[in-house]
N, C-alpha and C positions, 0 to 999 in steps of 0.2 A: 771236792766237797768233804768237809770233815765229818767223821763218823761220831755219832753220839754215844756216850757211855750208858750203861744200864741205869745209873742214877739220874741221868738227864732225861731219859725216855719213860721212866716209871711214873705211873699216875700217883699223885699224892693220896694217901688214905684219908677219908673224911673223918673228922673228929666227931665223936658222938655228942649229940646235944641233948639238953634236958627236955626239949619240947617234942621229942620223937614219940614218946609213949602216949601222951594225950592225943597227938595227931593220928597215931595208929588206931587208938580206940575209936575216935570219931570216924575215921575212914571205914573201919569194920562195921560200925553202927549204921552208917549211910548205906552200906551194901546189904547187911543182913536183915535190917528191919523191913524194908520193902520186899525182900525175898521171902522172909517168914510170913508176911501178910499175904503175899501172892500164893504161897503154898497152902496156907490156912484156908483161903477162899476157894482154892481149887479142890482141896479135900472136902470142904463143906458142900460144894456143889456136886461132887461126884458120889458122895455117900448115898443119896437117894436112888441113884441109878442101880446100885448093887444091893441096897437094903430092901428093896421091895418093889 
């Protein structure tokens, strides 16, 4: 069985594409908006327990 050289076994590096930044922004929005809403609702419902 022939042995492969380092060039043959190396993974090719992905080329940066121009649509990665908008995709990253949308992904972060999909995660952070519901998280922020949930935290806001939690804080809003807990404040009366400690305020009085």
